[in-house]
N, C-alpha and C positions, 0 to 999 in steps of 0.2 A: 760076113759082117761080124764085128767083134762081140757084140752083146745080143746075138740073134735069139738065144733061148729066152732071155728076159723080154726083149722086144716082142716076141711072139706071145709070151704069157700076158704081157700088158695089153696087147691088142685084143686077145681073147677075153680078158677081164673087162675091158672097155665095152666090147660088143655085148657081153652078157649083162653087164650093169645097165646099159642103155635099153636093152631089150626088156629086162626085168622091170625097170622103172615104167616103161611104156605099158607092159602087160599088167602091172599093178593098177594102172588107171582104169583097166577094163574089169577089175574085180568088183563083185556086187557091193562090198562094203569098203569103199575107197578110203574112208576115214581110218580104218584099221591099218591101211597100207602107207600112211603118210610118212612115217619114220623110215620105212623100207625105201620108198621113192627118194626121199632126201639123201639117205645113205648111199643108194645106188648112184645118184647124180654126183655126189662129192667124190666117191670112189672113181667113177669114170673120169672126172676132171683131173684128179691127182695122177692117175695112171696115164692119162693123155699127156700131161705136162712132162712126166718122167720119160715117156716114150719119145716125145719130141727132142728132149735134151740128149737122150742116148743116140738118137738118129743123127744129131749134129756132132756126135762124138765129144760132147762136153765132158770134162773130167771130174768136176766137183759136184758129184751127184749123190754121194753116200748118205748125207743127211736127208735128202729127198727120198731115197730108197727106204730108209728107216721109217720115214713118215708114211710112205706108201704101204709098208707092212702094217703099220698101225691102223690105217684107214681100211685096208683090205680085211684085217681081222674084225674090225667093227662091222663091216658090210657082211662078211661071212656069218657073223654071229646074228645079225639082224635078219638076214635072209633065212638062216637056219631055223628061225622061230616059226616060219610059215610052211604050210604043206603044199603050196603051189609048185608045180614042176619048174616054172621059170625061176622061182626063188631058190630051189634046190640046185639047179644048174648054175645059177649065179654064185651061190655059196661055194660050190666046187671050183669054179673058175677063180674065185678070190683065193682059195686055198692053194691052188697051183701057182698063182701069181706070188703069193707069200713065199712059197718054196723057191721060186726063181729069183726073187729078191734076196733071200737069205743066201742062196748059192752065189749070187753076184758079190755079196759082201764078204764071203769067206775066202 
């Protein structure tokens, strides 16, 4: 597949964001996790949309890839503020997704 590296990174990011958002709901102080949950959900949605368009081999995706980088950076930053393992893993998945997006654009 043409964009296999990016599609894999997007899928990994989607999975980590969804898992992180769900795990945040189980944290003792959920109110502290609201921003993390929202950012995780938005990031998963944007990555999912890009993933679907790439799977259809749609060509005009560069602007969405740039937006995906922006959202992944915000998610990595938000998750990076928390000590929970699921947040750290999510931040790492977002960073890998950013790298794959940047490689796609270069």
